[in-house]
N, C-alpha and C positions, 0 to 999 in steps of 0.2 A: 521384963520387956513387954510392952503393951501392943506393939505393932511389928509386923513382919514385912520385909521387902522381898517380893517373889517375882520371877520372870516366867512367863508362859511363852513357849516357842512352838511354832509349826513350821516345818520345812518341806517344801516340795522340790522337785528336780530343778526348778528354775528360780525360786525365790524363797525368802524366809520372812515369816510374820512374827513379830515380837510384841509382847505386852508387858510393861513394867507395872506391878501392882503393889499397893500397900494394903495389907490385910490385918485384921485383929489377930492377936495371939490365939493359939489353938484352932487355927483354920485348917481345913483339909484340902486335898487336891481338888475335890468337887467344888468347894467354895471358890478356889482360884479360877477354875474353868468357867464357872458361872459369872464371876465378876469380870473376867477378861472378855466375855462374849466371843467364845471360840468359833461360833458359827460364821462370824464376819471373817476371821482369820482363815478358816477353811475355804470359804468362798474366794477370798483374795488369792489364795495359793492354788486355786483350781481343783480343790479336793471336794468330795461329796460332803455336804453339811449333815452332821449327825448330832444326836443328843449326847451330852457328856457321858451318860451311862454306857453308850455303845463304843466309846473311844478306847483305844489302848494307850495307856499313858505310863510315864516313868518320871523319876526324879534323878537327874544327873546320870542318865543311862541305865538306871536300875528300874525294871518294871515294877509297878506298884498298883495298889487298889485305890479307888477314889476316896476311900475313907482314911487314907494315911494322913497323919498330921504333918504339917509343913514346919520347917525351921527357917529362920532368917537367912536370906540370900539363896534359897533353893531355886533351882531351875526346873520347871515342870515342862516335860517334852511330850508332844502328841505324836505317836508313831503311826505311820501309814503303811499300807501293804507294799511288799517288795515288788519292783517292776519285773524282776527276773529271779529265777531260782539260783542261788550261789553255787550249788553243787553242779547243776547243769552247765553253768557258765564255765566252771573249772574243767569239766569234761570236754567242752567244745574247744577251749584253749589248748588242752593237751592233745586232742585229736588234730588240731590245726598244726601244732608244733611237730607232731610225728609225721604229718603228711608233707611237710616242707622237705626240699632236697637236703641230703645229708650235709653238703658243703655249706648250706645257708644256716644250719643250726648253730647256735652259739656253743663253743667248746667249754666243757667243764674243766675247771682247774683241779688237778690231782695234787696230792701231797708232794710228789716228786717234781712236778712242774712248778710248784710254788717256790722251790728253793732257789 
């Protein structure tokens, strides 16, 4: 195979930027980011424009380095910082649930009630 078809994706909270690329065989993630001109995608998604070396990237949800070689039909994803801490969000939901009046809380099904 002499060419690879690769998609580069950047997602913000409000929109998704996508670039479909055709690259020579033995291309790396860095090559895909350069050809896709991710600076334009970052700007369109309202994210800070950075050099490819400063980006956190992955292929199909698996974090990788920029030197990783790509395969045909790979999806290169550019990861952004989290807007909130997931653990803190869980703590807030639990505290909110416990603060609700007991009658308003959903009842848990027990094995005896399920019969």
